[in-house]
N, C-alpha and C positions, 0 to 999 in steps of 0.2 A: 885224784885230781889235785893239781897244784893250787895252792892258795897264797903262797908267800910272794911278796912283791919283788921277785928276782928279774933282772934284766941281763940276759946272756948274749954273747955275740953269735954271729951266724953259725960258725962251726960247732959251737957248744949246743946250740938249739938243734942243729942237725943230729948230733950224736945223742943228746939227752932227751929230745922230744920226738923228732921225726922218725928216726930209726926204730926206737922201741914201739912206737904206735903202729908201724907198718912192717914189723919183723915177721918173717916166715911166709912171705908172699909166694915164693917159688914152690914151697911145699903145699900151700893152700890153694894155689891156682888149679882150677879144674880145666884141663886141656879141652879145647873145642874140637870134637871129633865127629866125623860124618861116616855114613855107611860106605862111601867110596874110599875110605881110609885116609882121606885128607885130615890134617890135624894141625893145631896151633898150640905151641908150648911156650911157657915163660921161662927163659933161661936166667935172667937177672932183673931184679926190681930194685926198690929203694934200698933194701938192706945191704945190697952189694956195694953201695956208695960209689959206683962207677959214674962216668959222665952221662951215660944213657942206659935206658932199659933195653933188653934184648929179647926178641921173640924168635922162635924157629917155626917156619912154615913147611908143611908137607902137603903136596897136592895143590889143586887149583883153588884159589880164594880171590875174592875182591875185597881190598882193604878200603874201609870207609873211615875218613878222618874229619873231625870238626872241631871248632874252637869257639868259646863263648866267654864273655867277660861279665862279672857281676859287680855292681857298685858295692863299695864298703860303707863308709860313713854317710854316703849320699843315698843309701837305700832307705826309702822313706819310713817304712815300718820299723826298721832298726832304729832310726833317729827318734821315732815316737815311743820306743821302749817295748814294742810288741815282738821283736825278734832279738835273739841273743847272738853272740859270735858263733856259737855252735850251729845255730840255724843258718847263718850265712854260709858256713862251710858246707852244710848239707845241701842247701839250695844250689850252690855252685856246681856240685856234682850232677844233680838231676837236670839242671839246665843244659848241660853238655850231653848227658846220656840220652835225653829226649830227642836230640837231633840224630843220634845214632839209631834210636828206635824207629824214627820216622823213615829211615832208609832201609828198614828191614834187617838190620845187622845185629849181631850179638857182640856186645862190648867185650874187649879183651884188656883194655888198660886206659887209665886216665893219667895225664900229666898236669899237675896243678902248680900254679904260680901264686905264692902268698907273699906279698910285700907289706911290711908293717912299719908303723911310725915309731920314733924313738921312745915314746911313752907307753908302748905296749909291753906288758910284763910277760914273762914266760908262761904264766898261768892262762892269760887271755889268749896268747898265741896257741897254746896247747888246745884250748877249747875250739878254736877254728879248725885245727887239724883233726880233732876228734869228730867233728861234724863231717869232714871230708871222709875220714876212715869209715864211719858208720854208714854213710850213704853209699859208699863204694861196696861195703859188705852186703847191704840190702839189695844191691843190684848185681852182685856176683862179678864185680869189676874191680880189680886192684888198682890203687894209686901207685903207679910204678916209677914215678919220678916227677921232675919238674924243677922248680926254683923257689928258693926263699931268700929274703934279704930285706934291707931297710928301704924305706920310701917316706915321702912326706905325709902319707896317710895310708890306711889299709886299702890294698888293691888285691882283688881276687880275680884270677883268670884260669882257664884250663883248656886242655885239648883232649878230646876223647878219640879212641881208636876202636874200630869194630870190624868184623869180618862177615862176609856172606858167601854162600856157594857161588861159583861162577854163574853169572846171569841172574842172580837173585836179588840184586839191589833194586829198591823201589825209588822212583823219581817223582818229582812234582809234575813233570810233563807226562802226558799219556792218556789223560781222561778222554773218553769218546762220547759223542752224543748218544743218549739212551742209557749211559751208565748210571747206577745208583750212587748217591753221595751218602756216605755213612760216617758215624762218629762213635768212638769207643765208649764215651760216657758224656753226660751233660756237662756243659761249661757254665761259667759265671761265678763260681764260688770265690775265687781269688779276687775277682773284680768287685764283687759285692763286699768283701771284707775291706778292701781299700776304700770304696765309696763310703761305707758306714763309718770307718774309723776317722777318715778325713773330715767327715761332717761334724764330728765331735758332738753328736746329739744322741746320747744313749737311750735305748729302749729296753725295758725290763725283759720282755719276751725274747728279743733277739739276744740279749746278753746271756740269758739262761739256756736257750734252746739251740742257738745257731752260731754264736761267735767262735767257740772253740773249733767247731767243724770247719768254718770258713778259714780260720787262721791255720789250720792243719795244711791247707793247700799252699801256704807259704813256709811253714815250719818243717813239714814232712811231706813234701811233694813226691810224686811217684812218676818215674819214667816208664812208659808203657813198652818195655823191652820185649816181654814175652808176646804181647799183642803184635808188635812189629815183626818179630820172627815168624809168628803164625801167618801173618799177612803175606810175607815173602814166600813161605813154604807152600802156600795155597796155589800159587801160580796163576791166580785170576785177577789180582789187584792191578789196576792200570795206572794209579797215581796215589801218592801219599804225602802228607805234610803234618807236622805237629801244630798245635794251637798255642804255642808259646807267645805269639804276638796277638792272640785273640782269634775267635772263630771267624769273624768278618775278614780279617787279614788273611787267614788260611784259605778261605773260600775264594777270595780275589787272587791269591797266589796260584791255586790250582787252575783257575779259569785262565789266567794270563799265561801260565806256562804251557797249557794245552791248547791255547787259542780256541777256547770253547766258552759257552755260557753256563750259568748256574741258576737253577730254580730251587729255592728252599721253601718248604711248605710249613706254614705256621702250625698246622695241626700236628705235624710230626716232631716238633721241637719239645723237648722235655725241660721244663723250668723247675729247678730245685726249689724246695720250700724255703731255704735260706735266702735265695735270690728274690723270691716273691715277697718275703717279709721285709727285706731291706728296701726293695723298690717301693713297696707301699708306704713304708715309714718316711722315705726321702722324696716321695712324689716322682719316682722315675718310671719309665717304661721298662718292665722286667726284661723284655727282649733286647733292649739296648745294653743291658748288663750281660745277658747271655752271649750276644755277638761282640761286645766291646773288648777292650784290651785286657782281658782276664787271662793270666798265665796259668792255665789249668793243665798243660802238658798232656792233653788228649791227642789221639791220632784221628785225622780226617782223611778218608780214603775213598777211592772210587773203584767200582767193579761192575761187570755186567749184572743186571738184575736177576737173570736166570741162573747166576752162579753164586748168589748169596747163601744158598743152602749149604754150599761147600765150606763156607766160613763159619756158619752158625755153631758147629761143634768145636771150633777151634778157639773162639774168643767171644766176648760179649760186645755187642754194638747195636746201634739202631740207625735206620735210614732216615735222613733228614731232607732229602731232595733228589734231584735228577740233573744230569748234565744235558745241556741243550746245544744245538748248533748255532743258534743266534747268540751272539757274544754279549749278553746282558747278565749281570749278577743281581738277581731280584728275590724279594720275599713275596710269595703268594699268600695273601691273607686268607682267613677262613671264609670271607665273603667274596673271594675271587679277585679282589683288587691286587694289583702288582705295584710294589713300592721298592725303593732302595733298601738295602739292609740297614737296620737301625744301629746305633752305637758308633763309637769312635774306634777305628783300628789303630793299633800301636804304630807309631812312626819313630824311627831311630834318630829323632831330633826333637828338642822340646817344642811343644805347641806354644807355650808361654812360660815365663820364668817360674810360675807356680807349679808347673808340671815336672820340673827338673827333679830327678830322683824318685819319681812316682813308681 
């Protein structure tokens, strides 16, 4: 790891930092192969230093592409000192690959854009790229190119590419009345971390037992790639979306796209211990944290209830509700009352100035 305060120009950083970090991609890339002999190979990545990466496709595939931007210095937990530059690079990758996972695709490449301010040393720049490299390695997806260069502040953006067998892509639209609504794992960890740290009201039990677990959802998030591939391969999933904008937003998204309603059952929701602890400490409804704008990168999907057994051997999940014909999105409480979903869904515009960078 570099520690000297060196400031190199863009070509030098490309040659001395980027290429060494991502060398050997072509040899390391594991071609995506299927029984029908369809295949995807990487012909040229970053180390080739061409203008673009090159893939070769054999057979029928559906190409899935998505793009996401991550705040640099306006990322609140980074400004508060809980995330480092390495963590921002790591998070950038997962935020993009989670969208690929939600489509049921296997990622084949990431194109990253890292724009940096004049006062960013080579060492700090390298830490951002190391986070990108390691997150890509953890997901089996090479960073095959993109762009680097100067800017007024740190700017991080990326585009992810994935492939599915023909007809295998999962969409948000498609949920049918009677379908089960399922979730790959409980939500609320990232939101609980944000609420707790913004409150600036430390609690010894939370500090000792829960804080590191909650922060891991920001520092080392996981894109549910294998779960998405399994959902696609099952052939029974009718819709899918990730929870990057929170569980509430994802439920409304599936309902709106499918022109259906949603009933979530309180008794079916799993509330993590960390979420319960933070909610109790701050006087919050724990379900508002579970449903709120917590970026946990889980997958929310629908499938016929009588087909759930076909999924149980492929991945972990739990049912949280059912799709209805009546186009309401409601929470059915344990006492039978029906209410709106608690919590605030993420909106891609500030709710007020204090929320900028949250």
